[in-house]
PDB file of N, CA, C and O in Angstrom:
ATOM      1  N   UNK A   1      38.471 -39.554 -31.477  1.00  0.00           N
ATOM      2  CA  UNK A   1      37.780 -38.828 -32.523  1.00  0.00           C
ATOM      3  C   UNK A   1      37.646 -39.731 -33.753  1.00  0.00           C
ATOM      4  O   UNK A   1      38.623 -40.354 -34.170  1.00  0.00           O
ATOM      5  N   UNK A   2      36.470 -39.805 -34.323  1.00  0.00           N
ATOM      6  CA  UNK A   2      36.232 -40.599 -35.516  1.00  0.00           C
ATOM      7  C   UNK A   2      36.830 -39.935 -36.743  1.00  0.00           C
ATOM      8  O   UNK A   2      36.970 -38.714 -36.812  1.00  0.00           O
ATOM      9  N   UNK A   3      37.176 -40.768 -37.701  1.00  0.00           N
ATOM     10  CA  UNK A   3      37.636 -40.264 -38.996  1.00  0.00           C
ATOM     11  C   UNK A   3      36.419 -40.066 -39.882  1.00  0.00           C
ATOM     12  O   UNK A   3      35.475 -40.856 -39.846  1.00  0.00           O
ATOM     13  N   UNK A   4      36.446 -39.014 -40.671  1.00  0.00           N
ATOM     14  CA  UNK A   4      35.401 -38.805 -41.664  1.00  0.00           C
ATOM     15  C   UNK A   4      35.850 -39.530 -42.944  1.00  0.00           C
ATOM     16  O   UNK A   4      37.022 -39.472 -43.317  1.00  0.00           O
ATOM     17  N   UNK A   5      34.921 -40.200 -43.601  1.00  0.00           N
ATOM     18  CA  UNK A   5      35.249 -40.927 -44.823  1.00  0.00           C
ATOM     19  C   UNK A   5      35.010 -40.019 -46.021  1.00  0.00           C
ATOM     20  O   UNK A   5      33.948 -39.411 -46.158  1.00  0.00           O
ATOM     21  N   UNK A   6      36.019 -39.939 -46.887  1.00  0.00           N
ATOM     22  CA  UNK A   6      35.957 -39.089 -48.071  1.00  0.00           C
ATOM     23  C   UNK A   6      36.168 -39.929 -49.316  1.00  0.00           C
ATOM     24  O   UNK A   6      37.078 -40.756 -49.382  1.00  0.00           O
ATOM     25  N   UNK A   7      35.315 -39.706 -50.299  1.00  0.00           N
ATOM     26  CA  UNK A   7      35.406 -40.393 -51.579  1.00  0.00           C
ATOM     27  C   UNK A   7      35.998 -39.443 -52.614  1.00  0.00           C
ATOM     28  O   UNK A   7      35.473 -38.349 -52.820  1.00  0.00           O
ATOM     29  N   UNK A   8      37.094 -39.853 -53.272  1.00  0.00           N
ATOM     30  CA  UNK A   8      37.703 -39.038 -54.324  1.00  0.00           C
ATOM     31  C   UNK A   8      36.796 -39.100 -55.550  1.00  0.00           C
ATOM     32  O   UNK A   8      36.586 -40.173 -56.116  1.00  0.00           O
ATOM     33  N   UNK A   9      36.257 -37.946 -55.962  1.00  0.00           N
ATOM     34  CA  UNK A   9      35.294 -37.928 -57.071  1.00  0.00           C
ATOM     35  C   UNK A   9      35.840 -37.270 -58.336  1.00  0.00           C
ATOM     36  O   UNK A   9      35.132 -37.184 -59.340  1.00  0.00           O
ATOM     37  N   UNK A  10      37.073 -36.812 -58.301  1.00  0.00           N
ATOM     38  CA  UNK A  10      37.641 -36.238 -59.509  1.00  0.00           C
ATOM     39  C   UNK A  10      38.801 -35.307 -59.209  1.00  0.00           C
ATOM     40  O   UNK A  10      39.041 -34.931 -58.061  1.00  0.00           O
ATOM     41  N   UNK A  11      39.512 -34.946 -60.259  1.00  0.00           N
ATOM     42  CA  UNK A  11      40.641 -34.030 -60.159  1.00  0.00           C
ATOM     43  C   UNK A  11      40.492 -32.960 -61.226  1.00  0.00           C
ATOM     44  O   UNK A  11      40.240 -33.268 -62.390  1.00  0.00           O
ATOM     45  N   UNK A  12      40.647 -31.712 -60.835  1.00  0.00           N
ATOM     46  CA  UNK A  12      40.564 -30.588 -61.771  1.00  0.00           C
ATOM     47  C   UNK A  12      41.854 -30.453 -62.574  1.00  0.00           C
ATOM     48  O   UNK A  12      42.867 -31.055 -62.219  1.00  0.00           O
ATOM     49  N   UNK A  13      41.829 -29.679 -63.641  1.00  0.00           N
ATOM     50  CA  UNK A  13      42.997 -29.492 -64.511  1.00  0.00           C
ATOM     51  C   UNK A  13      44.207 -28.947 -63.757  1.00  0.00           C
ATOM     52  O   UNK A  13      45.348 -29.238 -64.115  1.00  0.00           O
ATOM     53  N   UNK A  14      43.952 -28.144 -62.699  1.00  0.00           N
ATOM     54  CA  UNK A  14      45.063 -27.566 -61.945  1.00  0.00           C
ATOM     55  C   UNK A  14      45.624 -28.526 -60.892  1.00  0.00           C
ATOM     56  O   UNK A  14      46.531 -28.160 -60.146  1.00  0.00           O
ATOM     57  N   UNK A  15      45.093 -29.749 -60.825  1.00  0.00           N
ATOM     58  CA  UNK A  15      45.588 -30.744 -59.871  1.00  0.00           C
ATOM     59  C   UNK A  15      44.816 -30.817 -58.569  1.00  0.00           C
ATOM     60  O   UNK A  15      45.110 -31.669 -57.730  1.00  0.00           O
ATOM     61  N   UNK A  16      43.817 -29.931 -58.374  1.00  0.00           N
ATOM     62  CA  UNK A  16      43.000 -29.959 -57.168  1.00  0.00           C
ATOM     63  C   UNK A  16      42.133 -31.220 -57.173  1.00  0.00           C
ATOM     64  O   UNK A  16      41.403 -31.480 -58.129  1.00  0.00           O
ATOM     65  N   UNK A  17      42.223 -31.998 -56.089  1.00  0.00           N
ATOM     66  CA  UNK A  17      41.421 -33.212 -55.949  1.00  0.00           C
ATOM     67  C   UNK A  17      40.109 -32.867 -55.256  1.00  0.00           C
ATOM     68  O   UNK A  17      40.092 -32.105 -54.290  1.00  0.00           O
ATOM     69  N   UNK A  18      39.005 -33.432 -55.755  1.00  0.00           N
ATOM     70  CA  UNK A  18      37.674 -33.188 -55.210  1.00  0.00           C
ATOM     71  C   UNK A  18      37.214 -34.423 -54.439  1.00  0.00           C
ATOM     72  O   UNK A  18      37.383 -35.551 -54.903  1.00  0.00           O
ATOM     73  N   UNK A  19      36.625 -34.201 -53.244  1.00  0.00           N
ATOM     74  CA  UNK A  19      36.148 -35.286 -52.399  1.00  0.00           C
ATOM     75  C   UNK A  19      34.735 -35.001 -51.931  1.00  0.00           C
ATOM     76  O   UNK A  19      34.330 -33.844 -51.814  1.00  0.00           O
ATOM     77  N   UNK A  20      33.983 -36.066 -51.663  1.00  0.00           N
ATOM     78  CA  UNK A  20      32.653 -35.908 -51.077  1.00  0.00           C
ATOM     79  C   UNK A  20      32.618 -36.724 -49.795  1.00  0.00           C
ATOM     80  O   UNK A  20      33.217 -37.796 -49.707  1.00  0.00           O
ATOM     81  N   UNK A  21      31.905 -36.199 -48.799  1.00  0.00           N
ATOM     82  CA  UNK A  21      31.872 -36.842 -47.488  1.00  0.00           C
ATOM     83  C   UNK A  21      30.581 -37.594 -47.216  1.00  0.00           C
ATOM     84  O   UNK A  21      30.489 -38.296 -46.209  1.00  0.00           O
ATOM     85  N   UNK A  22      29.589 -37.472 -48.074  1.00  0.00           N
ATOM     86  CA  UNK A  22      28.306 -38.150 -47.878  1.00  0.00           C
ATOM     87  C   UNK A  22      27.770 -38.584 -49.227  1.00  0.00           C
ATOM     88  O   UNK A  22      28.118 -38.015 -50.261  1.00  0.00           O
ATOM     89  N   UNK A  23      26.925 -39.593 -49.205  1.00  0.00           N
ATOM     90  CA  UNK A  23      26.280 -39.972 -50.466  1.00  0.00           C
ATOM     91  C   UNK A  23      25.367 -38.838 -50.899  1.00  0.00           C
ATOM     92  O   UNK A  23      24.696 -38.222 -50.072  1.00  0.00           O
ATOM     93  N   UNK A  24      25.343 -38.568 -52.181  1.00  0.00           N
ATOM     94  CA  UNK A  24      24.566 -37.462 -52.722  1.00  0.00           C
ATOM     95  C   UNK A  24      23.647 -38.027 -53.789  1.00  0.00           C
ATOM     96  O   UNK A  24      24.117 -38.596 -54.774  1.00  0.00           O
ATOM     97  N   UNK A  25      22.351 -37.877 -53.606  1.00  0.00           N
ATOM     98  CA  UNK A  25      21.389 -38.408 -54.568  1.00  0.00           C
ATOM     99  C   UNK A  25      21.446 -37.573 -55.846  1.00  0.00           C
ATOM    100  O   UNK A  25      21.343 -36.347 -55.790  1.00  0.00           O
ATOM    101  N   UNK A  26      21.607 -38.225 -56.987  1.00  0.00           N
ATOM    102  CA  UNK A  26      21.560 -37.532 -58.262  1.00  0.00           C
ATOM    103  C   UNK A  26      22.888 -37.030 -58.776  1.00  0.00           C
ATOM    104  O   UNK A  26      22.914 -36.334 -59.791  1.00  0.00           O
ATOM    105  N   UNK A  27      23.974 -37.344 -58.138  1.00  0.00           N
ATOM    106  CA  UNK A  27      25.268 -36.926 -58.654  1.00  0.00           C
ATOM    107  C   UNK A  27      26.293 -36.777 -57.557  1.00  0.00           C
ATOM    108  O   UNK A  27      26.050 -37.141 -56.406  1.00  0.00           O
ATOM    109  N   UNK A  28      27.426 -36.246 -57.917  1.00  0.00           N
ATOM    110  CA  UNK A  28      28.518 -36.052 -56.976  1.00  0.00           C
ATOM    111  C   UNK A  28      28.651 -34.574 -56.629  1.00  0.00           C
ATOM    112  O   UNK A  28      28.513 -33.709 -57.494  1.00  0.00           O
ATOM    113  N   UNK A  29      28.917 -34.299 -55.376  1.00  0.00           N
ATOM    114  CA  UNK A  29      29.129 -32.924 -54.929  1.00  0.00           C
ATOM    115  C   UNK A  29      30.350 -32.900 -54.027  1.00  0.00           C
ATOM    116  O   UNK A  29      30.441 -33.682 -53.081  1.00  0.00           O
ATOM    117  N   UNK A  30      31.276 -32.019 -54.309  1.00  0.00           N
ATOM    118  CA  UNK A  30      32.497 -31.931 -53.510  1.00  0.00           C
ATOM    119  C   UNK A  30      32.298 -30.973 -52.349  1.00  0.00           C
ATOM    120  O   UNK A  30      31.993 -29.797 -52.542  1.00  0.00           O
ATOM    121  N   UNK A  31      32.475 -31.494 -51.134  1.00  0.00           N
ATOM    122  CA  UNK A  31      32.462 -30.609 -49.974  1.00  0.00           C
ATOM    123  C   UNK A  31      33.834 -30.573 -49.302  1.00  0.00           C
ATOM    124  O   UNK A  31      34.012 -29.920 -48.273  1.00  0.00           O
ATOM    125  N   UNK A  32      34.804 -31.281 -49.892  1.00  0.00           N
ATOM    126  CA  UNK A  32      36.205 -31.239 -49.479  1.00  0.00           C
ATOM    127  C   UNK A  32      37.054 -31.153 -50.729  1.00  0.00           C
ATOM    128  O   UNK A  32      36.693 -31.710 -51.766  1.00  0.00           O
ATOM    129  N   UNK A  33      38.189 -30.454 -50.642  1.00  0.00           N
ATOM    130  CA  UNK A  33      39.156 -30.404 -51.741  1.00  0.00           C
ATOM    131  C   UNK A  33      40.562 -30.493 -51.162  1.00  0.00           C
ATOM    132  O   UNK A  33      40.791 -30.170 -49.997  1.00  0.00           O
ATOM    133  N   UNK A  34      41.497 -30.936 -51.995  1.00  0.00           N
ATOM    134  CA  UNK A  34      42.908 -30.932 -51.612  1.00  0.00           C
ATOM    135  C   UNK A  34      43.679 -30.367 -52.788  1.00  0.00           C
ATOM    136  O   UNK A  34      43.676 -30.935 -53.880  1.00  0.00           O
ATOM    137  N   UNK A  35      44.336 -29.250 -52.556  1.00  0.00           N
ATOM    138  CA  UNK A  35      45.133 -28.629 -53.600  1.00  0.00           C
ATOM    139  C   UNK A  35      46.463 -29.326 -53.763  1.00  0.00           C
ATOM    140  O   UNK A  35      46.754 -30.291 -53.057  1.00  0.00           O
ATOM    141  N   UNK A  36      47.268 -28.847 -54.684  1.00  0.00           N
ATOM    142  CA  UNK A  36      48.580 -29.442 -54.923  1.00  0.00           C
ATOM    143  C   UNK A  36      49.520 -29.251 -53.741  1.00  0.00           C
ATOM    144  O   UNK A  36      50.583 -29.870 -53.685  1.00  0.00           O
ATOM    145  N   UNK A  37      49.131 -28.394 -52.792  1.00  0.00           N
ATOM    146  CA  UNK A  37      49.917 -28.201 -51.567  1.00  0.00           C
ATOM    147  C   UNK A  37      49.670 -29.316 -50.544  1.00  0.00           C
ATOM    148  O   UNK A  37      50.345 -29.369 -49.516  1.00  0.00           O
ATOM    149  N   UNK A  38      48.697 -30.215 -50.819  1.00  0.00           N
ATOM    150  CA  UNK A  38      48.420 -31.334 -49.926  1.00  0.00           C
ATOM    151  C   UNK A  38      47.555 -31.002 -48.726  1.00  0.00           C
ATOM    152  O   UNK A  38      47.368 -31.851 -47.855  1.00  0.00           O
ATOM    153  N   UNK A  39      47.019 -29.786 -48.656  1.00  0.00           N
ATOM    154  CA  UNK A  39      46.179 -29.380 -47.522  1.00  0.00           C
ATOM    155  C   UNK A  39      44.721 -29.700 -47.827  1.00  0.00           C
ATOM    156  O   UNK A  39      44.170 -29.241 -48.827  1.00  0.00           O
ATOM    157  N   UNK A  40      44.098 -30.500 -46.946  1.00  0.00           N
ATOM    158  CA  UNK A  40      42.679 -30.832 -47.094  1.00  0.00           C
ATOM    159  C   UNK A  40      41.866 -29.644 -46.609  1.00  0.00           C
ATOM    160  O   UNK A  40      42.151 -29.079 -45.553  1.00  0.00           O
ATOM    161  N   UNK A  41      40.855 -29.266 -47.380  1.00  0.00           N
ATOM    162  CA  UNK A  41      39.986 -28.147 -47.027  1.00  0.00           C
ATOM    163  C   UNK A  41      38.533 -28.580 -47.133  1.00  0.00           C
ATOM    164  O   UNK A  41      38.167 -29.365 -48.007  1.00  0.00           O
ATOM    165  N   UNK A  42      37.712 -28.060 -46.233  1.00  0.00           N
ATOM    166  CA  UNK A  42      36.281 -28.360 -46.218  1.00  0.00           C
ATOM    167  C   UNK A  42      35.499 -27.088 -46.496  1.00  0.00           C
ATOM    168  O   UNK A  42      35.927 -25.988 -46.146  1.00  0.00           O
ATOM    169  N   UNK A  43      34.348 -27.255 -47.130  1.00  0.00           N
ATOM    170  CA  UNK A  43      33.507 -26.092 -47.394  1.00  0.00           C
ATOM    171  C   UNK A  43      32.918 -25.606 -46.073  1.00  0.00           C
ATOM    172  O   UNK A  43      32.551 -26.402 -45.209  1.00  0.00           O
ATOM    173  N   UNK A  44      32.836 -24.316 -45.938  1.00  0.00           N
ATOM    174  CA  UNK A  44      32.289 -23.747 -44.710  1.00  0.00           C
ATOM    175  C   UNK A  44      32.084 -22.256 -44.870  1.00  0.00           C
ATOM    176  O   UNK A  44      32.265 -21.694 -45.951  1.00  0.00           O
ATOM    177  N   UNK A  45      31.708 -21.641 -43.794  1.00  0.00           N
ATOM    178  CA  UNK A  45      31.481 -20.194 -43.769  1.00  0.00           C
ATOM    179  C   UNK A  45      32.513 -19.571 -42.843  1.00  0.00           C
ATOM    180  O   UNK A  45      32.636 -19.978 -41.688  1.00  0.00           O
ATOM    181  N   UNK A  46      33.249 -18.598 -43.334  1.00  0.00           N
ATOM    182  CA  UNK A  46      34.286 -17.953 -42.543  1.00  0.00           C
ATOM    183  C   UNK A  46      34.475 -16.530 -42.977  1.00  0.00           C
ATOM    184  O   UNK A  46      33.559 -15.902 -43.506  1.00  0.00           O
ATOM    185  N   UNK A  47      35.678 -16.013 -42.750  1.00  0.00           N
ATOM    186  CA  UNK A  47      35.954 -14.612 -43.048  1.00  0.00           C
ATOM    187  C   UNK A  47      35.890 -14.285 -44.542  1.00  0.00           C
ATOM    188  O   UNK A  47      35.795 -13.114 -44.908  1.00  0.00           O
ATOM    189  N   UNK A  48      35.941 -15.300 -45.406  1.00  0.00           N
ATOM    190  CA  UNK A  48      35.811 -15.090 -46.850  1.00  0.00           C
ATOM    191  C   UNK A  48      34.424 -15.505 -47.352  1.00  0.00           C
ATOM    192  O   UNK A  48      34.233 -15.708 -48.551  1.00  0.00           O
ATOM    193  N   UNK A  49      33.457 -15.632 -46.434  1.00  0.00           N
ATOM    194  CA  UNK A  49      32.127 -16.104 -46.822  1.00  0.00           C
ATOM    195  C   UNK A  49      32.159 -17.597 -47.043  1.00  0.00           C
ATOM    196  O   UNK A  49      32.958 -18.304 -46.428  1.00  0.00           O
ATOM    197  N   UNK A  50      31.287 -18.087 -47.926  1.00  0.00           N
ATOM    198  CA  UNK A  50      31.294 -19.517 -48.225  1.00  0.00           C
ATOM    199  C   UNK A  50      32.517 -19.824 -49.080  1.00  0.00           C
ATOM    200  O   UNK A  50      32.704 -19.256 -50.156  1.00  0.00           O
ATOM    201  N   UNK A  51      33.346 -20.739 -48.575  1.00  0.00           N
ATOM    202  CA  UNK A  51      34.603 -21.036 -49.247  1.00  0.00           C
ATOM    203  C   UNK A  51      35.135 -22.341 -48.677  1.00  0.00           C
ATOM    204  O   UNK A  51      34.505 -22.934 -47.802  1.00  0.00           O
ATOM    205  N   UNK A  52      36.282 -22.794 -49.159  1.00  0.00           N
ATOM    206  CA  UNK A  52      36.952 -23.965 -48.606  1.00  0.00           C
ATOM    207  C   UNK A  52      38.007 -23.493 -47.616  1.00  0.00           C
ATOM    208  O   UNK A  52      38.840 -22.644 -47.935  1.00  0.00           O
ATOM    209  N   UNK A  53      37.961 -24.056 -46.402  1.00  0.00           N
ATOM    210  CA  UNK A  53      38.862 -23.685 -45.323  1.00  0.00           C
ATOM    211  C   UNK A  53      39.616 -24.919 -44.841  1.00  0.00           C
ATOM    212  O   UNK A  53      39.080 -26.025 -44.908  1.00  0.00           O
ATOM    213  N   UNK A  54      40.860 -24.755 -44.351  1.00  0.00           N
ATOM    214  CA  UNK A  54      41.640 -25.909 -43.897  1.00  0.00           C
ATOM    215  C   UNK A  54      40.859 -26.777 -42.906  1.00  0.00           C
ATOM    216  O   UNK A  54      40.205 -26.273 -41.992  1.00  0.00           O
ATOM    217  N   UNK A  55      40.946 -28.098 -43.113  1.00  0.00           N
ATOM    218  CA  UNK A  55      40.283 -29.086 -42.269  1.00  0.00           C
ATOM    219  C   UNK A  55      41.336 -29.728 -41.385  1.00  0.00           C
ATOM    220  O   UNK A  55      42.307 -30.299 -41.882  1.00  0.00           O
ATOM    221  N   UNK A  56      41.146 -29.634 -40.069  1.00  0.00           N
ATOM    222  CA  UNK A  56      42.135 -30.139 -39.124  1.00  0.00           C
ATOM    223  C   UNK A  56      41.745 -31.476 -38.507  1.00  0.00           C
ATOM    224  O   UNK A  56      42.470 -32.002 -37.662  1.00  0.00           O
ATOM    225  N   UNK A  57      40.608 -32.031 -38.920  1.00  0.00           N
ATOM    226  CA  UNK A  57      40.160 -33.305 -38.380  1.00  0.00           C
ATOM    227  C   UNK A  57      40.829 -34.487 -39.064  1.00  0.00           C
ATOM    228  O   UNK A  57      41.624 -34.329 -39.990  1.00  0.00           O
ATOM    229  N   UNK A  58      40.485 -35.674 -38.582  1.00  0.00           N
ATOM    230  CA  UNK A  58      41.008 -36.904 -39.172  1.00  0.00           C
ATOM    231  C   UNK A  58      40.088 -37.342 -40.302  1.00  0.00           C
ATOM    232  O   UNK A  58      38.871 -37.179 -40.225  1.00  0.00           O
ATOM    233  N   UNK A  59      40.678 -37.897 -41.346  1.00  0.00           N
ATOM    234  CA  UNK A  59      39.883 -38.377 -42.472  1.00  0.00           C
ATOM    235  C   UNK A  59      40.516 -39.634 -43.056  1.00  0.00           C
ATOM    236  O   UNK A  59      41.696 -39.920 -42.854  1.00  0.00           O
ATOM    237  N   UNK A  60      39.694 -40.363 -43.780  1.00  0.00           N
ATOM    238  CA  UNK A  60      40.113 -41.579 -44.477  1.00  0.00           C
ATOM    239  C   UNK A  60      39.562 -41.491 -45.890  1.00  0.00           C
ATOM    240  O   UNK A  60      38.372 -41.239 -46.077  1.00  0.00           O
ATOM    241  N   UNK A  61      40.411 -41.695 -46.880  1.00  0.00           N
ATOM    242  CA  UNK A  61      39.963 -41.684 -48.270  1.00  0.00           C
ATOM    243  C   UNK A  61      39.556 -43.111 -48.631  1.00  0.00           C
ATOM    244  O   UNK A  61      40.353 -44.043 -48.525  1.00  0.00           O
ATOM    245  N   UNK A  62      38.301 -43.267 -49.061  1.00  0.00           N
ATOM    246  CA  UNK A  62      37.768 -44.586 -49.407  1.00  0.00           C
ATOM    247  C   UNK A  62      37.727 -44.743 -50.921  1.00  0.00           C
ATOM    248  O   UNK A  62      37.820 -43.764 -51.660  1.00  0.00           O
ATOM    249  N   UNK A  63      37.587 -45.998 -51.378  1.00  0.00           N
ATOM    250  CA  UNK A  63      37.684 -46.290 -52.804  1.00  0.00           C
ATOM    251  C   UNK A  63      36.360 -46.284 -53.544  1.00  0.00           C
ATOM    252  O   UNK A  63      36.343 -46.099 -54.761  1.00  0.00           O
ATOM    253  N   UNK A  64      35.234 -46.486 -52.836  1.00  0.00           N
ATOM    254  CA  UNK A  64      33.954 -46.528 -53.536  1.00  0.00           C
ATOM    255  C   UNK A  64      32.820 -46.097 -52.611  1.00  0.00           C
ATOM    256  O   UNK A  64      32.987 -46.020 -51.394  1.00  0.00           O
ATOM    257  N   UNK A  65      31.671 -45.820 -53.208  1.00  0.00           N
ATOM    258  CA  UNK A  65      30.534 -45.323 -52.435  1.00  0.00           C
ATOM    259  C   UNK A  65      30.030 -46.321 -51.412  1.00  0.00           C
ATOM    260  O   UNK A  65      29.494 -45.922 -50.379  1.00  0.00           O
ATOM    261  N   UNK A  66      30.189 -47.616 -51.676  1.00  0.00           N
ATOM    262  CA  UNK A  66      29.701 -48.606 -50.706  1.00  0.00           C
ATOM    263  C   UNK A  66      30.461 -48.490 -49.389  1.00  0.00           C
ATOM    264  O   UNK A  66      29.917 -48.843 -48.342  1.00  0.00           O
ATOM    265  N   UNK A  67      31.697 -48.008 -49.410  1.00  0.00           N
ATOM    266  CA  UNK A  67      32.447 -47.778 -48.173  1.00  0.00           C
ATOM    267  C   UNK A  67      31.888 -46.606 -47.382  1.00  0.00           C
ATOM    268  O   UNK A  67      32.159 -46.485 -46.187  1.00  0.00           O
ATOM    269  N   UNK A  68      31.107 -45.735 -48.033  1.00  0.00           N
ATOM    270  CA  UNK A  68      30.552 -44.560 -47.374  1.00  0.00           C
ATOM    271  C   UNK A  68      29.346 -44.905 -46.487  1.00  0.00           C
ATOM    272  O   UNK A  68      28.957 -44.111 -45.631  1.00  0.00           O
ATOM    273  N   UNK A  69      28.760 -46.086 -46.695  1.00  0.00           N
ATOM    274  CA  UNK A  69      27.559 -46.479 -45.957  1.00  0.00           C
ATOM    275  C   UNK A  69      27.807 -46.465 -44.463  1.00  0.00           C
ATOM    276  O   UNK A  69      26.883 -46.197 -43.695  1.00  0.00           O
ATOM    277  N   UNK A  70      29.013 -46.743 -44.031  1.00  0.00           N
ATOM    278  CA  UNK A  70      29.324 -46.799 -42.604  1.00  0.00           C
ATOM    279  C   UNK A  70      29.856 -45.462 -42.068  1.00  0.00           C
ATOM    280  O   UNK A  70      30.517 -45.430 -41.030  1.00  0.00           O
ATOM    281  N   UNK A  71      29.577 -44.392 -42.755  1.00  0.00           N
ATOM    282  CA  UNK A  71      30.022 -43.060 -42.344  1.00  0.00           C
ATOM    283  C   UNK A  71      29.535 -42.723 -40.952  1.00  0.00           C
ATOM    284  O   UNK A  71      28.338 -42.818 -40.683  1.00  0.00           O
ATOM    285  N   UNK A  72      30.430 -42.332 -40.058  1.00  0.00           N
ATOM    286  CA  UNK A  72      30.030 -41.888 -38.720  1.00  0.00           C
ATOM    287  C   UNK A  72      29.449 -40.488 -38.797  1.00  0.00           C
ATOM    288  O   UNK A  72      29.956 -39.645 -39.537  1.00  0.00           O
ATOM    289  N   UNK A  73      28.398 -40.235 -38.046  1.00  0.00           N
ATOM    290  CA  UNK A  73      27.788 -38.906 -38.018  1.00  0.00           C
ATOM    291  C   UNK A  73      28.235 -38.139 -36.819  1.00  0.00           C
ATOM    292  O   UNK A  73      27.823 -36.995 -36.629  1.00  0.00           O
TER     293      UNK A  73
END
């Protein structure tokens, strides 16, 4: 299974880290978050509607957008 590459794009006041999994034209958009509990969550649709749900796949946190160019689809 391939790892998804995630770019850390910021941290909220409560300590939640924001990540993006793809290059986004015109700005940054978080489709993954990690709370202070250390659980990675991805945006999706589930029993709570559109929300962040635990992500059980493999991921790699990269340091810059140029590392995202080789993102596996």
